[in-house]
Kinemage of the C-alpha trace (Angstrom):
@kinemage 1
@onewidth
@group {chain A} dominant
@subgroup {mainchain}
@vectorlist {calphas} color= white
{ca unk a 1} P -126.180 89.023 -104.918
{ca unk a 2} L -126.121 91.607 -102.162
{ca unk a 3} L -129.440 90.774 -100.489
{ca unk a 4} L -130.129 87.937 -98.077
{ca unk a 5} L -130.100 84.389 -99.441
{ca unk a 6} L -133.614 82.959 -100.001
{ca unk a 7} L -134.729 80.245 -97.647
{ca unk a 8} L -135.025 76.618 -98.666
{ca unk a 9} L -138.843 76.816 -98.572
{ca unk a 10} L -138.852 79.819 -100.897
{ca unk a 11} L -136.584 77.978 -103.282
{ca unk a 12} L -138.919 74.987 -103.271
{ca unk a 13} L -141.951 77.192 -103.951
{ca unk a 14} L -140.109 78.845 -106.801
{ca unk a 15} L -139.125 75.488 -108.230
{ca unk a 16} L -142.680 74.126 -107.914
{ca unk a 17} L -144.067 77.192 -109.671
{ca unk a 18} L -141.535 76.836 -112.463
{ca unk a 19} L -142.324 73.148 -112.819
{ca unk a 20} L -146.058 73.846 -113.046
{ca unk a 21} L -145.528 76.430 -115.771
{ca unk a 22} L -143.102 74.140 -117.572
{ca unk a 23} L -145.562 71.264 -117.420
{ca unk a 24} L -148.320 73.373 -118.938
{ca unk a 25} L -145.993 74.577 -121.654
{ca unk a 26} L -144.753 71.093 -122.420
{ca unk a 27} L -148.250 69.979 -123.462
{ca unk a 28} L -148.355 72.777 -126.028
{ca unk a 29} L -144.993 71.964 -127.513
{ca unk a 30} L -144.659 69.273 -130.209
{ca unk a 31} L -141.657 67.146 -130.928
{ca unk a 32} L -140.101 67.685 -127.493
{ca unk a 33} L -137.134 65.649 -126.462
{ca unk a 34} L -137.043 64.168 -122.977
{ca unk a 35} L -134.288 62.285 -121.248
{ca unk a 36} L -135.829 59.217 -119.670
{ca unk a 37} L -134.591 57.096 -116.834
{ca unk a 38} L -133.684 54.388 -119.334
{ca unk a 39} L -131.589 56.834 -121.323
{ca unk a 40} L -129.669 57.804 -118.212
{ca unk a 41} L -129.073 54.133 -117.465
{ca unk a 42} L -127.858 53.444 -121.010
{ca unk a 43} L -125.536 56.424 -120.815
{ca unk a 44} L -124.080 55.085 -117.581
{ca unk a 45} L -125.279 58.075 -115.594
{ca unk a 46} L -128.076 56.569 -113.502
{ca unk a 47} L -128.832 59.137 -110.770
{ca unk a 48} L -129.375 58.203 -107.188
{ca unk a 49} L -130.520 59.944 -104.016
{ca unk a 50} L -131.187 63.628 -104.507
{ca unk a 51} L -130.367 63.348 -108.223
{ca unk a 52} L -133.132 60.765 -108.675
{ca unk a 53} L -135.708 63.037 -106.985
{ca unk a 54} L -134.634 65.983 -109.135
{ca unk a 55} L -134.737 63.999 -112.393
{ca unk a 56} L -138.432 64.728 -113.203
{ca unk a 57} L -137.825 68.439 -112.750
{ca unk a 58} L -134.748 68.286 -114.929
{ca unk a 59} L -136.670 66.438 -117.634
{ca unk a 60} L -139.462 69.024 -117.643
{ca unk a 61} L -137.042 71.916 -117.819
{ca unk a 62} L -135.079 70.197 -120.575
{ca unk a 63} L -138.212 69.353 -122.539
{ca unk a 64} L -139.453 72.952 -122.558
{ca unk a 65} L -136.101 74.630 -123.097
{ca unk a 66} L -135.838 76.172 -126.588
{ca unk a 67} L -132.327 74.800 -126.955
{ca unk a 68} L -133.479 71.255 -126.213
{ca unk a 69} L -136.557 71.117 -128.402
{ca unk a 70} L -136.413 68.794 -131.361
{ca unk a 71} L -136.548 70.708 -134.642
{ca unk a 72} L -139.691 70.481 -136.690
{ca unk a 73} L -139.562 68.451 -139.878
{ca unk a 74} L -138.687 71.277 -142.301
{ca unk a 75} L -136.013 72.633 -139.975
{ca unk a 76} L -134.595 69.154 -139.495
{ca unk a 77} L -134.481 68.660 -143.256
{ca unk a 78} L -132.521 71.868 -143.646
{ca unk a 79} L -130.091 70.873 -140.938
{ca unk a 80} L -129.639 67.382 -142.397
{ca unk a 81} L -129.183 68.604 -145.959
{ca unk a 82} L -125.570 69.028 -147.081
{ca unk a 83} L -124.340 72.586 -147.369
{ca unk a 84} L -124.560 73.750 -150.951
{ca unk a 85} L -121.243 74.688 -152.489
{ca unk a 86} L -120.581 76.463 -155.744
{ca unk a 87} L -117.363 76.881 -157.704
{ca unk a 88} L -115.603 80.067 -156.598
{ca unk a 89} L -115.377 82.909 -159.075
{ca unk a 90} L -111.599 83.323 -159.058
{ca unk a 91} L -110.689 79.802 -160.315
{ca unk a 92} L -113.497 80.029 -162.866
{ca unk a 93} L -112.022 83.248 -164.179
{ca unk a 94} L -108.616 81.599 -164.382
{ca unk a 95} L -109.970 78.562 -166.224
{ca unk a 96} L -111.799 80.833 -168.687
{ca unk a 97} L -109.128 83.483 -169.286
{ca unk a 98} L -106.065 81.235 -169.063
{ca unk a 99} L -106.471 79.045 -172.181
{ca unk a 100} L -107.105 81.984 -174.566
{ca unk a 101} L -103.508 83.052 -173.923
{ca unk a 102} L -102.669 80.409 -176.521
{ca unk a 103} L -103.870 82.992 -178.995
{ca unk a 104} L -100.605 84.866 -178.477
{ca unk a 105} L -98.808 81.818 -179.902
{ca unk a 106} L -101.156 81.302 -182.844
{ca unk a 107} L -104.237 83.397 -183.381
{ca unk a 108} L -106.380 80.404 -184.355
{ca unk a 109} L -105.564 78.635 -181.090
{ca unk a 110} L -107.540 81.271 -179.202
{ca unk a 111} L -110.789 79.910 -180.646
{ca unk a 112} L -109.870 76.230 -181.015
{ca unk a 113} L -107.720 74.634 -178.310
{ca unk a 114} L -108.404 77.527 -175.960
{ca unk a 115} L -112.135 76.998 -176.360
{ca unk a 116} L -111.987 73.282 -175.640
{ca unk a 117} L -109.478 73.768 -172.841
{ca unk a 118} L -111.547 76.437 -171.119
{ca unk a 119} L -114.648 74.247 -171.213
{ca unk a 120} L -112.776 71.207 -169.880
{ca unk a 121} L -111.092 73.151 -167.062
{ca unk a 122} L -114.290 74.948 -166.072
{ca unk a 123} L -116.232 71.692 -166.000
{ca unk a 124} L -113.552 69.894 -163.992
{ca unk a 125} L -113.456 72.716 -161.455
{ca unk a 126} L -117.241 72.711 -161.094
{ca unk a 127} L -117.246 68.927 -160.685
{ca unk a 128} L -114.939 69.232 -157.688
{ca unk a 129} L -117.496 71.492 -155.961
{ca unk a 130} L -120.678 69.755 -157.176
{ca unk a 131} L -123.136 69.534 -154.240
{ca unk a 132} L -125.428 66.983 -155.910
{ca unk a 133} L -125.478 64.479 -158.760
{ca unk a 134} L -127.196 66.759 -161.258
{ca unk a 135} L -124.541 69.445 -160.808
{ca unk a 136} L -121.856 66.787 -161.262
{ca unk a 137} L -123.557 65.521 -164.438
{ca unk a 138} L -123.707 69.069 -165.805
{ca unk a 139} L -120.016 69.608 -165.058
{ca unk a 140} L -119.097 66.233 -166.551
{ca unk a 141} L -120.900 67.104 -169.789
{ca unk a 142} L -118.830 70.264 -170.187
{ca unk a 143} L -115.591 68.508 -169.244
{ca unk a 144} L -116.153 65.682 -171.717
{ca unk a 145} L -117.165 68.187 -174.393
{ca unk a 146} L -113.929 70.157 -174.024
{ca unk a 147} L -111.671 67.099 -173.944
{ca unk a 148} L -113.386 65.524 -176.944
{ca unk a 149} L -113.185 68.751 -178.925
{ca unk a 150} L -109.465 69.226 -178.315
{ca unk a 151} L -108.672 65.617 -179.219
{ca unk a 152} L -110.575 66.060 -182.475
{ca unk a 153} L -108.857 69.371 -183.242
{ca unk a 154} L -105.427 67.900 -182.572
{ca unk a 155} L -106.103 64.894 -184.795
{ca unk a 156} L -107.405 67.148 -187.557
{ca unk a 157} L -104.374 69.420 -187.384
{ca unk a 158} L -101.880 66.553 -187.428
{ca unk a 159} L -103.601 64.370 -190.016
{ca unk a 160} L -105.347 66.641 -192.520
{ca unk a 161} L -103.128 68.986 -194.573
{ca unk a 162} L -106.069 71.201 -195.492
{ca unk a 163} L -106.553 72.344 -191.906
{ca unk a 164} L -102.859 72.947 -191.362
{ca unk a 165} L -102.827 75.165 -194.454
{ca unk a 166} L -105.944 76.976 -193.210
{ca unk a 167} L -104.282 77.612 -189.866
{ca unk a 168} L -101.272 79.146 -191.602
{ca unk a 169} L -103.496 81.391 -193.742
{ca unk a 170} L -105.230 82.638 -190.589
{ca unk a 171} L -101.900 83.302 -188.934
{ca unk a 172} L -100.558 85.379 -191.841
{ca unk a 173} L -103.599 87.671 -191.654
{ca unk a 174} L -103.677 87.899 -187.850
{ca unk a 175} L -102.531 91.122 -186.118
{ca unk a 176} L -99.296 91.273 -184.179
{ca unk a 177} L -99.217 89.493 -180.860
{ca unk a 178} L -99.799 92.384 -178.491
{ca unk a 179} L -102.534 93.699 -180.758
{ca unk a 180} L -104.435 90.472 -180.175
{ca unk a 181} L -105.094 91.376 -176.536
{ca unk a 182} L -108.694 92.631 -177.043
{ca unk a 183} L -109.478 89.496 -179.042
{ca unk a 184} L -108.024 87.233 -176.346
{ca unk a 185} L -109.796 89.072 -173.520
{ca unk a 186} L -113.116 88.860 -175.378
{ca unk a 187} L -112.610 85.111 -175.850
{ca unk a 188} L -111.991 84.702 -172.120
{ca unk a 189} L -115.145 86.639 -171.299
{ca unk a 190} L -117.149 84.488 -173.698
{ca unk a 191} L -115.793 81.255 -172.214
{ca unk a 192} L -116.522 82.482 -168.695
{ca unk a 193} L -120.140 83.197 -169.626
{ca unk a 194} L -120.447 79.793 -171.297
{ca unk a 195} L -119.380 78.106 -168.053
{ca unk a 196} L -121.438 80.351 -165.770
{ca unk a 197} L -124.566 78.105 -165.836
{ca unk a 198} L -122.567 75.558 -163.835
{ca unk a 199} L -122.880 77.851 -160.818
{ca unk a 200} L -126.636 78.106 -161.309
{ca unk a 201} L -126.987 74.317 -161.363
{ca unk a 202} L -124.895 74.030 -158.198
{ca unk a 203} L -126.892 76.696 -156.327
{ca unk a 204} L -130.343 75.392 -157.317
{ca unk a 205} L -132.022 72.250 -156.034
{ca unk a 206} L -132.278 69.436 -158.618
{ca unk a 207} L -135.578 69.527 -160.519
{ca unk a 208} L -136.992 67.483 -163.407
{ca unk a 209} L -136.709 70.512 -165.699
{ca unk a 210} L -133.028 70.907 -164.840
{ca unk a 211} L -132.473 67.193 -165.424
{ca unk a 212} L -134.067 67.457 -168.885
{ca unk a 213} L -131.837 70.446 -169.672
{ca unk a 214} L -128.689 68.569 -168.671
{ca unk a 215} L -129.877 65.570 -170.674
{ca unk a 216} L -130.298 67.881 -173.650
{ca unk a 217} L -126.623 68.803 -173.287
{ca unk a 218} L -125.562 65.172 -173.535
{ca unk a 219} L -127.790 64.567 -176.563
{ca unk a 220} L -126.610 67.703 -178.342
{ca unk a 221} L -122.908 67.260 -177.670
{ca unk a 222} L -123.227 63.576 -178.569
{ca unk a 223} L -124.752 64.458 -181.950
{ca unk a 224} L -121.943 66.946 -182.581
{ca unk a 225} L -119.291 64.373 -181.696
{ca unk a 226} L -120.907 61.741 -183.907
{ca unk a 227} L -121.077 64.212 -186.802
{ca unk a 228} L -117.372 65.035 -186.475
{ca unk a 229} L -116.462 61.351 -186.353
{ca unk a 230} L -118.564 60.298 -189.357
{ca unk a 231} L -117.404 63.259 -191.438
{ca unk a 232} L -113.736 62.639 -190.631
{ca unk a 233} L -113.910 58.922 -191.462
{ca unk a 234} L -115.961 59.471 -194.639
{ca unk a 235} L -113.665 62.152 -196.068
{ca unk a 236} L -110.581 60.115 -195.187
{ca unk a 237} L -111.971 57.256 -197.291
{ca unk a 238} L -113.582 59.141 -200.165
{ca unk a 239} L -111.625 62.378 -200.320
{ca unk a 240} L -112.019 65.882 -198.977
{ca unk a 241} L -114.379 66.950 -201.759
{ca unk a 242} L -116.810 64.068 -201.214
{ca unk a 243} L -120.334 64.655 -199.948
{ca unk a 244} L -121.088 62.900 -196.668
{ca unk a 245} L -124.551 61.323 -196.695
{ca unk a 246} L -124.273 58.710 -193.932
{ca unk a 247} L -126.128 59.079 -190.628
{ca unk a 248} L -126.460 61.575 -189.023
{ca unk a 249} L -125.903 63.640 -192.190
{ca unk a 250} L -128.774 61.767 -193.799
{ca unk a 251} L -131.219 63.514 -191.432
{ca unk a 252} L -129.311 66.664 -190.410
{ca unk a 253} L -127.689 69.143 -192.746
{ca unk a 254} L -124.941 69.885 -190.243
{ca unk a 255} L -124.919 67.642 -187.140
{ca unk a 256} L -122.120 69.645 -185.557
{ca unk a 257} L -124.015 72.926 -185.503
{ca unk a 258} L -127.318 71.234 -184.682
{ca unk a 259} L -125.731 69.375 -181.776
{ca unk a 260} L -124.094 72.549 -180.489
{ca unk a 261} L -127.456 74.319 -180.580
{ca unk a 262} L -129.102 71.551 -178.562
{ca unk a 263} L -126.218 71.322 -176.109
{ca unk a 264} L -125.876 75.006 -175.345
{ca unk a 265} L -129.628 75.537 -175.226
{ca unk a 266} L -129.675 72.915 -172.447
């Protein structure tokens, strides 16, 4: 400052005026936070002398300062809530487009092991970023679905000659490896879209409707898994040409497709 310094009396008048305005404003504010004498004692900063006489003024200024006001309930809830995280796009793209590269080895692998692998990897990635339990449950459903599917496909390929012969027939009719690129890219795009709802679940707050949808996934994928298991065991005992009539085939024409419909609708 270039002007003369204000006198002590002027400073006191200015302080008294500020305190009066602050006191009036403090009655209009709700949820203010004051620092009491007891708080200063507990903090080991009990003022004395001039500091003790200035404490009421400091409390009033602190209570009416915008930076010191206690947040209202909805603001406090937002501040207390954990920051929502979603799986980043780049790893999701990698988990969706990476497994279909198996199609360059065998064409059929692009829609079998690649499918299950992409679902398992996408679900595992989303689970690592899940901001709440419902998002984790959604990701777990997709992870378990992919792992279960690949285990079943591997068992079927190793144990059932019919499927090995079918794989070889597909391979003899498949285009040359580099010509499979559009097919492999389209599979990766499909798998990415199938895993995209995981981001929606992570970004949205958990709701009863979302919980029912995730529950529908577990029911549907469980029916599909049960159908595969019963069919595999029944045909191993009675032959490949036998008709499976045990549950769930006794109530569903094709539990695998029905379960997939329920699961992916969820």
